[in-house]
N, C-alpha and C positions, 0 to 999 in steps of 0.2 A: 276736806275730809274731816269727819268728826274725830274727837279725841279717842273714842273707843275704837274706831277704824284704824287710826294710826298705831294704837297699842298692839294690834294683831301682829304687826311687823317686828315687834320686839320679843315675841314669844319664842320658845325653843323650836328647833327644826321640826317641821311637820313629818310624821311618819317614824320618828325616833321613839324609843321606849319612853313612857311618861315618867318624869322625875317625881319622887315621892313628896318633894317640897313644893308647895304652891307658890313660893316666892319666885320661882322661875317665870311666873306669869305677871309679876308686879314690877317690871322695869319702868323707869321714868319715860314718858312719852316726849319726843322732840316737839318743840313749839315753834311757831312762826317760820322764819327764814332759815332755821338751822338745817344743814344738809340732811337729806333723807338717810335713813338707816340702810346699810348695804343690802338687806333682803328686800327692799322696796324696788319695784319696777313699774313704770308707766307704759301702757300699751295703748296706742291710738288705732282703732279699727275704722277703716273708711268703707263701710258697707254700702253697696249699691242696691242690694235687695236682700230681704230676709224672708225665709219660708218658715211657717209654723205648721207642723204636721202632728195631728192627734189621731192615730189610726184606731179604728177602721173608718171613721166617718167625717173627719174634719181636716181641711187643709186651707191655709190662707197665705198669701204673699203680699209683702209690702215692698214697694219699689220707690226709691228716691227719685225725685224730679231731676232730670238730666241738667247738668251745668252747675250744680251746687256741690262744691267739694267740701270735704270734712274740715280743711283748714279754715275756710271762710265761715263755716257753721260754728266751729268752736270759738272763733274770734268774735262771733256775734255780728259779723258783717252782712250775712245773708240769711234769711229764714230758710229752713229746710222743710220741704213739703213731701210727705210720704203718701202714696196712693195704695189703698188696700183692695185686694181682689180675692174673692172666694174661688177656690179651685176644686176640681174633682180629686178625691183622695187617692 
């Protein structure tokens, strides 16, 4: 993740009133193997199919080739092949 991306997790709580001091957005960013800040979470989504719908006239579906799991794909052990299909909206 980029340095700028990691910096987002050090910002003040989202949805709270904005502090008048911009220094609240200038915290040091953890580098390398330093443990992640408490507000960081990693989520792994193992999608089998993805639908894209743009009403009123476009719909597409991408389906992952059976047998390839997210664990193997993330580890680079197996290539992931997706098949695209146009659908009626």
